[in-house]
Structure formats: C-alpha cells, structure tokens
C-alpha positions in Angstrom: -32.6 23.0 -8.0 -28.9 23.0 -9.0 -28.7 19.3 -8.4 -31.7 18.6 -10.7 -30.0 20.7 -13.4 -26.8 18.9 -13.0 -28.5 15.5 -13.2 -30.5 16.6 -16.3 -27.3 17.8 -18.0 -25.6 14.4 -17.2 -28.5 12.5 -18.6 -28.5 14.5 -21.8 -24.8 14.3 -22.2 -24.9 10.5 -21.8 -27.6 10.2 -24.4 -25.7 12.3 -26.9 -22.5 10.4 -26.3 -24.3 7.1 -26.7 -25.8 8.2 -30.0 -22.4 9.5 -31.2 -20.6 6.2 -30.2 -23.2 4.3 -32.3 -22.8 6.5 -35.3 -19.2 5.4 -35.7 -20.5 2.0 -36.8 -22.4 3.6 -39.7 -19.6 5.4 -41.5 -19.6 3.9 -45.0 -21.0 6.1 -47.7 -21.4 3.6 -50.5 -23.1 0.3 -50.6 -21.2 -2.0 -52.9 -22.2 -5.3 -54.5 -19.4 -7.9 -54.1 -18.7 -11.4 -55.2 -18.3 -14.1 -52.6 -15.0 -15.7 -53.3 -14.5 -17.9 -50.2 -15.1 -21.4 -51.8 -15.9 -23.2 -48.6 -18.4 -20.5 -47.6 -20.1 -20.8 -51.1 -20.5 -24.6 -50.5 -22.2 -23.9 -47.1 -24.4 -21.2 -48.7 -25.5 -23.8 -51.3 -26.3 -26.3 -48.6 -28.3 -23.7 -46.6 -30.3 -22.7 -49.7 -31.0 -26.3 -50.6 -32.5 -26.9 -47.1 -34.3 -23.7 -46.3 -35.0 -21.5 -49.3 -38.6 -20.4 -49.6 -40.6 -17.3 -50.6 -39.4 -13.9 -49.2 -35.9 -15.2 -48.7 -32.4 -13.8 -48.5 -29.3 -14.9 -46.7 -27.6 -12.8 -44.0 -23.9 -13.5 -43.3 -22.1 -12.0 -40.3 -18.4 -11.9 -39.7 -15.6 -10.0 -38.0 -13.9 -9.6 -41.3 -15.7 -10.9 -44.4 -12.6 -10.9 -46.6 -10.5 -13.0 -44.1 -11.2 -16.7 -44.8 -10.1 -17.6 -41.3 -12.8 -15.5 -39.7 -15.9 -17.0 -38.1 -19.0 -16.7 -40.2 -22.6 -16.9 -39.1 -25.3 -17.7 -41.7 -29.0 -17.2 -41.3 -32.1 -16.3 -43.3 -33.6 -12.8 -43.7 -37.2 -12.5 -44.6 -38.3 -8.9 -44.0 -37.3 -5.6 -45.5 -36.8 -3.9 -42.0 -33.7 -6.0 -41.6 -31.6 -3.7 -43.8 -32.8 -0.6 -42.0 -32.7 -1.8 -38.4 -29.3 -3.6 -38.9 -27.6 -1.7 -41.8 -25.4 -3.9 -44.0 -21.7 -3.6 -45.1 -22.2 -5.1 -48.6 -24.5 -7.3 -50.5 -24.1 -10.0 -53.1 -26.4 -11.7 -55.6 -25.5 -15.4 -55.6 -27.5 -17.7 -58.0 -30.3 -15.1 -58.0 -30.4 -15.0 -54.2 -29.9 -11.8 -52.2 -27.1 -12.1 -49.7 -26.8 -9.4 -47.0 -23.3 -9.1 -45.7 -22.2 -7.8 -42.3 -18.5 -7.2 -41.8 -17.6 -5.7 -38.4 -14.2 -4.6 -39.6 -15.6 -2.7 -42.6 -18.5 -1.1 -40.7 -21.9 -0.5 -42.1 -23.6 1.8 -44.6 -26.0 4.4 -43.3 -29.4 3.3 -44.7 -29.9 6.8 -46.0 -27.1 6.0 -48.5 -28.8 3.0 -50.0 -29.8 3.5 -53.6 -33.4 3.6 -54.6 -32.7 0.6 -57.0 -31.3 -1.5 -54.1 -34.2 -0.7 -51.8 -36.7 -1.5 -54.5 -34.9 -4.8 -55.2 -35.0 -5.8 -51.5 -38.7 -4.8 -51.4 -39.4 -7.2 -54.3 -37.4 -10.0 -52.7 -38.5 -9.8 -49.0 -41.7 -9.2 -47.1 -42.1 -5.5 -47.0 -42.8 -5.0 -43.3 -41.0 -1.6 -43.5 -43.1 0.6 -45.8 -46.2 2.3 -44.3 -48.7 4.2 -46.4 -50.7 7.1 -45.0 -54.3 6.8 -45.8 -56.7 9.7 -46.6 -57.8 9.9 -42.9 -54.2 10.1 -41.7 -53.8 6.6 -40.5 -50.8 4.5 -41.4 -51.2 1.1 -43.2 -48.4 -1.4 -43.4 -47.7 -2.9 -46.8 -46.2 -6.3 -45.7 -47.4 -9.4 -43.9 -45.0 -9.2 -40.9 -43.6 -12.6 -41.8 -41.9 -14.3 -38.8 -39.6 -17.3 -39.5 -37.1 -18.9 -37.2 -34.7 -20.9 -39.3 -31.4 -22.1 -37.7 -28.3 -20.0 -37.6 -25.2 -21.8 -38.8 -21.6 -21.1 -37.7 -18.6 -21.8 -39.8 -14.9 -21.3 -39.1 -11.9 -22.9 -40.9 -13.7 -26.1 -41.9 -15.9 -26.5 -38.8 -19.6 -26.1 -39.4 -22.1 -26.0 -36.6 -25.7 -26.1 -37.8 -27.6 -24.6 -34.9 -26.1 -21.8 -32.8 -27.4 -18.7 -31.0 -26.5 -15.3 -32.5 -27.8 -12.1 -30.9 -27.5 -9.7 -33.8 -27.3 -6.4 -31.8 -24.8 -7.8 -29.4 -22.6 -9.3 -32.1 -22.6 -6.3 -34.4 -22.5 -3.4 -31.9 -21.7 -5.0 -28.5 -25.0 -3.8 -27.2 -28.3 -5.5 -26.3 -31.4 -4.5 -28.1 -29.9 -1.7 -30.3 -31.1 -1.0 -33.8 -30.2 1.8 -36.1 -33.7 3.3 -36.0 -33.1 4.0 -32.3 -30.8 6.9 -33.5 -32.6 7.7 -36.7 -36.3 6.6 -37.1 -36.1 7.1 -40.9 -39.8 8.0 -41.1 -39.2 10.3 -44.0 -38.1 7.3 -46.2 -40.4 4.7 -44.5 -43.8 6.5 -44.7 -45.5 7.2 -48.0 -47.5 10.3 -47.2 -51.0 10.9 -48.6 -50.9 13.6 -51.2 -54.7 14.2 -51.6 -56.4 14.9 -55.0 
C-alpha cells in the first residue's frame, strides 16, 4: 500500500512540475503589435504572399530572436483561429493588411487569457474560426468554423539563404516537446464556449 501511495505521489509531482515548466514559456502579460523592420524578411514575406495568399490567411513567423536579423526565420501560413490559442504568440504585425503572427523564443509568449477582445475578434474575422463553440438549447456544442486544413510549404531563411520547403514541428521548435499545446495546461473553455443563456 505504501508503495502505491509513493508511486501516486511521484506521478502527481511529475505532472505538476511538467505544467510549471511549461508555464515559464507563457510569461508575457501584454500582446504588442510591432512593425517588421528586417528588409530581407519583408521581401520574403512579399514573395510568400504573392504565391500563396488566399481566403482565411495569415502568416506565422518563427525565430529564436525575432529582433536579431542574423536569426533563422521560418515562415508558413496560418488559416485557423485555434492557432493563437494552442500556440500562443509573442507579437503580431499587420503588414499590407495581412495578419502576421510572430513567435520569438527569446521573448517568450503571451498567455492567451491576456489577448484583448479586439485582437481576438480581428483574428476571428481573418481566419477560419475553428475555435469558438456555441452551446445549443439542448446543451450540445456546435462549432462555428469549417475546420479548414491547408498544407502550404514552410520556408526557412537565414542571412540571405532561403529554402522554400522545410519541415518545422511547431511544438518541438517552440517548447522542445513533441505534441504539446497550451490548451494541455489550460483548456480555455470559459473563453472558447459561448454558453446558451435561455430566454
């Protein structure tokens, strides 16, 4: 019996420590809009937009340090609202009326609970809203979006070298873990589900 209690304690402790270690990534309190000033990156963004822009479209840019022009940058599309909740962003930008989601490992990420209502509403108008669920009168949940799935190439850019089709595993790159998303530690149901109020 004592052995079972010890094992249970160890499992709970490991779970708590795992959650705490993940929370350190989400320590930014304010989501800021920034201007993209890396001129070569802007040229590559223009090229990507010219080739791939379609409905329900935003760009996602990943880097170790977004403000260091010598960093490696990864560029891919984002088409669904759940992206900003499952993989919280560091910053965002509006470039030529296009939403750009920015992930900078050095600067960490904003807890999605800190996103402004205006920002979330803007994202919901821009991307396929596969995030929001509405509770119907009979208590069932109905999704708002279309669950758009698109697999456009990921580009990699570093100091003048552009590779137009690379693999990027988001969770592994951002957090050093396979298959981790923010909603594993906080489901966010209270901001995801619109509850039925009745008459």
